[in-house]
C-alpha positions as CSV (number, residue, x, y, z in Angstrom):
1,M,54.0,-42.2,-10.6
2,T,51.3,-40.2,-9.3
3,K,50.7,-37.3,-8.1
4,V,49.6,-36.5,-4.9
5,T,48.9,-33.2,-2.9
6,M,47.6,-32.9,0.3
7,T,47.7,-31.0,3.5
8,V,50.1,-31.8,5.9
9,N,50.3,-30.0,9.5
10,G,48.6,-26.8,7.7
11,K,50.6,-27.0,4.9
12,T,49.8,-27.8,1.2
13,V,52.5,-30.3,0.1
14,S,52.7,-32.2,-2.8
15,G,54.9,-34.9,-4.7
16,E,55.4,-37.8,-6.9
17,V,54.6,-41.3,-5.8
18,K,54.4,-44.5,-6.7
19,G,51.2,-46.8,-6.2
20,N,52.7,-48.6,-3.6
21,T,54.1,-45.9,-1.8
22,L,52.5,-46.0,2.1
23,L,51.8,-42.8,3.8
24,T,54.5,-43.1,6.2
25,E,56.9,-43.5,3.3
26,F,55.4,-40.5,2.0
27,L,55.4,-38.5,5.7
28,R,59.0,-39.9,6.5
29,E,61.0,-39.9,3.1
30,D,59.4,-37.6,1.0
31,L,58.5,-34.7,3.8
32,R,61.0,-35.3,6.3
33,L,58.7,-35.9,9.0
34,T,60.3,-38.7,11.0
35,G,57.9,-38.1,14.0
36,T,55.8,-40.6,12.7
37,H,57.9,-44.2,13.2
38,V,57.6,-47.6,11.5
39,G,57.9,-50.1,14.4
40,C,56.6,-53.2,12.9
41,D,55.6,-53.3,9.7
42,T,52.3,-55.1,10.2
43,S,50.3,-52.6,11.5
44,Q,50.1,-53.7,15.2
45,C,52.4,-51.5,17.1
46,G,50.5,-48.1,16.6
47,A,53.9,-46.2,16.2
48,C,52.9,-44.6,12.7
49,V,49.6,-43.4,13.9
50,V,48.6,-39.8,12.3
51,H,45.3,-37.9,11.8
52,V,43.8,-38.1,8.3
53,N,40.7,-35.4,8.2
54,G,40.6,-35.4,11.9
55,E,40.7,-39.5,12.5
56,A,43.3,-41.7,13.4
57,V,44.9,-43.9,10.8
58,K,48.2,-46.0,11.2
59,S,49.8,-44.7,8.5
60,C,51.8,-47.9,7.4
61,T,48.0,-49.3,6.6
62,M,47.5,-46.5,3.8
63,F,48.7,-45.3,0.4
64,A,50.0,-41.9,0.0
65,A,47.7,-41.7,-3.0
66,E,45.0,-42.5,-0.9
67,A,45.3,-39.5,1.1
68,E,44.8,-37.5,-2.0
69,G,43.5,-34.1,-0.9
70,A,43.1,-35.2,2.7
71,E,44.2,-33.0,5.7
72,V,46.6,-34.9,7.3
73,T,48.0,-34.2,11.2
74,T,51.4,-35.7,12.0
75,I,53.3,-35.2,16.2
76,E,54.7,-32.3,14.5
77,G,51.5,-30.7,14.1
78,M,50.5,-31.4,17.2
79,A,52.3,-28.6,19.4
80,N,50.7,-25.4,20.2
81,E,51.1,-22.9,17.3
82,D,53.7,-20.7,19.5
83,G,56.0,-24.1,19.6
84,S,54.9,-25.2,23.1
85,L,53.7,-28.8,23.9
86,N,50.4,-29.3,23.7
87,V,48.2,-30.7,26.9
88,I,48.2,-34.4,25.9
89,Q,52.2,-33.9,25.2
90,Q,53.2,-31.8,28.1
91,A,50.8,-34.6,30.1
92,F,53.1,-37.1,28.6
93,Q,56.2,-35.3,30.3
94,D,54.6,-34.3,33.8
95,Y,53.7,-37.5,33.8
96,H,56.8,-39.6,32.5
97,G,54.3,-41.4,29.9
98,L,57.3,-42.1,27.8
99,Q,60.8,-43.8,28.2
100,C,62.5,-44.9,25.3
101,G,60.1,-42.4,23.3
102,F,60.0,-44.7,20.1
103,C,56.1,-45.2,20.9
104,T,55.3,-41.7,21.9
105,P,54.7,-39.7,18.6
106,G,52.1,-42.7,17.5
107,M,50.2,-43.2,21.8
108,V,50.0,-39.1,21.7
109,M,48.1,-38.8,18.1
110,S,45.8,-41.8,19.4
111,A,45.2,-40.6,23.1
112,A,44.0,-37.0,20.8
113,A,41.8,-39.3,18.8
114,L,40.5,-40.7,22.0
115,L,39.8,-37.1,23.7
116,K,38.5,-36.1,20.7
117,E,35.9,-38.6,20.9
118,N,35.6,-38.9,24.1
119,P,36.9,-36.4,26.5
120,K,36.3,-38.0,29.8
121,P,37.0,-41.5,29.4
122,T,37.5,-43.8,32.3
123,E,40.5,-45.3,33.1
124,A,39.6,-49.0,31.1
125,E,38.3,-46.7,28.4
126,V,41.8,-45.1,27.9
127,R,43.6,-48.6,28.3
128,D,41.0,-50.2,25.7
129,Y,41.4,-47.4,23.2
130,L,45.1,-48.3,23.7
131,E,44.8,-51.7,22.7
132,G,46.6,-50.9,19.1
133,N,50.0,-49.6,20.1
134,I,52.7,-51.2,21.3
135,C,55.0,-49.7,24.1
136,R,57.8,-52.4,25.0
137,C,59.4,-50.1,27.9
138,T,56.1,-48.7,30.3
139,G,53.8,-51.2,31.2
140,Y,51.3,-48.6,29.9
141,H,50.7,-47.0,33.6
142,N,52.3,-43.8,33.4
143,I,50.7,-43.1,29.6
144,V,47.2,-44.1,31.2
145,R,48.0,-41.4,34.1
146,A,48.9,-38.8,31.3
147,I,46.1,-39.0,29.1
148,M,43.6,-38.9,32.0
149,A,45.9,-35.8,33.0
150,A,45.4,-34.2,29.8
151,S,41.7,-34.8,30.0
152,G,41.5,-32.5,33.5
153,Q,40.8,-35.7,35.4
154,D,41.7,-37.2,38.3
155,V,44.9,-39.3,37.3
156,P,45.6,-42.4,38.9
157,A,48.1,-43.2,42.0
158,V,51.4,-44.8,41.1
159,A,51.7,-48.4,41.9
160,A,53.3,-49.1,44.9
161,E,57.0,-50.0,44.8
């Protein structure tokens, strides 16, 4: 067993982990931060995206011990200090960027990373950036609309029925 200490959502946490414990497992099972989802177990779906030292990471591809000393932000740490939804989360709600909600935490975390890197992305850039996130419900259009709204730009029109 290895002791790991990291800052998660602004709080210092520690735990004992096996060498092969994934960051996803540590967050969900040890810290009970279940907003980080496990979808595919192959790092293809993006449901497990968190930020490690400010970078978007698929937490199912990283051992917990690799996060030793790191700053980790999960979906639980994205809300405003008063507990209200942040601008990205609110846009997902306002623009119906979710249905079942399973992919939503990873999508929000990826969107936050994109907007940090590129505050005013084009619709094509948003779609390209989300390539590593899978949603089986929405068809992505409303997710893209939500991210464009969160960036303060014009929102693409809803496709005709």
